[in-house]
C-alpha positions in Angstrom: 19.4 -37.7 104.2 19.7 -35.6 101.1 20.7 -32.0 101.3 17.3 -31.1 99.9 15.0 -33.3 101.9 13.9 -30.3 104.0 12.2 -28.9 100.9 9.9 -32.0 100.8 9.3 -31.6 104.5 8.3 -28.0 104.0 5.8 -29.0 101.3 4.4 -31.7 103.6 4.1 -29.1 106.4 2.0 -26.9 104.2 4.6 -24.2 103.3 3.8 -22.1 100.2 5.8 -22.6 97.0 7.3 -19.1 97.5 8.5 -20.1 101.0 10.0 -23.3 99.7 11.8 -21.4 96.9 13.2 -18.9 99.5 14.4 -21.8 101.6 16.0 -23.5 98.6 17.7 -20.2 97.7 19.2 -19.7 101.2 20.0 -23.4 101.7 18.1 -24.0 105.0 14.6 -24.6 106.3 12.8 -21.9 108.4 13.1 -24.0 111.5 16.9 -24.1 111.1 17.1 -20.3 111.1 17.2 -20.2 114.9 20.7 -21.6 114.7 21.9 -18.7 112.6 22.8 -15.7 114.7 21.8 -12.5 113.0 24.4 -10.4 114.8 27.2 -12.8 113.8 26.0 -12.8 110.1 25.9 -9.0 110.1 29.4 -8.8 111.6 30.7 -11.0 108.9 29.4 -8.6 106.3 30.6 -5.5 108.0 32.9 -3.5 105.8 31.9 -5.4 102.6 30.9 -3.1 99.7 27.3 -3.2 98.9 26.4 -4.3 95.4 25.6 -1.4 93.0 22.8 -2.6 90.8 23.9 -0.3 88.0 27.4 -1.9 87.9 26.1 -5.5 87.5 25.6 -6.4 83.9 22.2 -8.0 83.5 22.4 -11.4 81.9 19.1 -12.7 80.5 18.3 -16.2 81.8 17.6 -18.9 79.2 14.1 -19.7 78.3 12.9 -22.6 80.4 14.6 -21.4 83.6 12.8 -23.4 86.3 9.6 -21.9 87.4 9.7 -24.0 90.5 12.9 -24.9 92.3 11.0 -27.7 94.1 10.1 -29.3 90.8 13.7 -28.8 89.6 14.9 -30.5 92.7 12.5 -33.5 92.1 13.8 -33.7 88.5 17.4 -33.6 89.7 16.8 -36.4 92.2 15.0 -38.4 89.5 18.0 -38.0 87.1 20.5 -39.0 89.8 18.4 -42.0 90.7 18.1 -43.0 87.0 21.9 -42.6 86.5 22.6 -44.7 89.6 20.1 -47.4 88.5 21.7 -47.5 85.0 25.2 -47.9 86.6 23.9 -50.7 88.8 22.3 -52.5 85.8 25.1 -52.0 83.3 28.3 -51.1 85.2 28.5 -48.1 82.9 27.9 -44.5 83.8 25.4 -42.3 81.8 27.4 -39.4 80.5 25.1 -36.7 81.9 27.7 -35.1 84.3 27.7 -31.6 82.9 23.9 -31.2 83.0 23.7 -32.8 86.5 26.4 -30.4 87.7 24.5 -27.4 86.3 21.2 -28.4 87.8 22.9 -29.0 91.1 24.4 -25.5 90.8 20.9 -24.1 90.1 19.5 -25.7 93.3 22.4 -25.5 95.7 24.1 -22.2 94.6 21.2 -20.3 92.9 22.8 -20.4 89.4 20.7 -18.7 86.8 21.8 -20.3 83.5 22.3 -18.4 80.2 20.9 -19.6 76.9 22.2 -23.0 75.7 25.7 -22.8 74.3 26.2 -19.2 75.3 29.9 -18.5 75.2 32.1 -17.4 78.1 30.1 -18.7 81.1 27.2 -20.9 82.1 25.2 -18.4 84.1 25.2 -16.1 87.1 25.3 -16.4 90.8 24.6 -13.2 92.7 25.2 -11.2 89.5 28.6 -12.7 88.9 29.3 -14.7 85.7 30.0 -18.3 86.6 31.6 -21.2 84.7 30.5 -24.6 86.0 32.9 -27.6 85.7 31.8 -31.0 86.8 34.1 -33.8 87.9 32.5 -37.2 87.3 33.0 -40.4 89.4 35.2 -41.7 86.6 37.9 -39.1 87.4 40.3 -39.5 90.2 41.7 -36.0 90.1 40.0 -33.0 91.9 41.5 -30.6 89.3 39.7 -28.9 86.4 40.9 -26.9 83.5 38.9 -23.9 82.1 39.8 -21.7 79.1 41.5 -18.5 80.3 39.7 -16.6 77.5 36.3 -17.4 79.1 34.2 -14.5 80.2 33.6 -15.6 83.8 34.3 -14.1 87.3 33.9 -17.3 89.3 34.4 -21.0 88.8 32.1 -23.5 90.4 33.6 -27.0 90.6 31.0 -29.7 91.2 32.2 -33.2 92.2 30.0 -36.3 91.8 31.4 -39.3 93.7 30.8 -43.0 93.0 27.8 -43.0 95.4 26.3 -40.1 93.4 26.8 -37.7 96.2 27.5 -34.1 95.2 29.9 -31.5 96.5 30.6 -28.0 95.1 33.1 -25.2 95.6 32.8 -21.6 94.2 36.2 -20.0 93.5 37.0 -16.5 92.4 38.8 -16.3 89.0 41.8 -14.6 90.6 42.4 -17.6 92.8 42.9 -19.9 89.8 46.4 -20.9 88.8 48.0 -20.7 85.3 47.0 -17.1 84.7 49.3 -16.6 81.6 48.5 -19.8 79.7 45.6 -21.0 77.6 44.0 -22.7 80.6 43.3 -21.8 84.2 43.4 -24.6 86.7 41.1 -25.0 89.7 41.0 -27.5 92.5 38.1 -28.7 94.6 40.2 -29.8 97.6 
């Protein structure tokens, strides 16, 4: 079962597009909420500073940001299916990894992408500038390099395995190694 099948289930159950978008943003279906203890969640956030809207630099999303996360999810699944069929037919991978990684980040992590080819970062998650690096099935390593001059606060590493399954990890810039060189190094594992 895909991580996003619950979105289709919600549509089939008659949930509104807004409810489906909310579920996609939080990563779980309404009927799964009973397993999340509100007191536990609030305790985890205790002592955390609240975001000051004035201190977050607004970054305009690119034109064409998905109007519907459900449609974006369907497009994503179609692209993954197409890439898998191409590989089955030719034994070669379609070189669409970066785009697949960023669409996955939009759906799974709530990435709001910048304009195409915007320097410094790919978009924002919760008001933080994020660089997305995708590891393709062709790569054995779980390490990525990112330019240290980039204007990002977090690195999102997306791994696509040989079975076209996706995994992502969001890392604070300060946790990356190689701080004095031209590149910073992040690791998925």
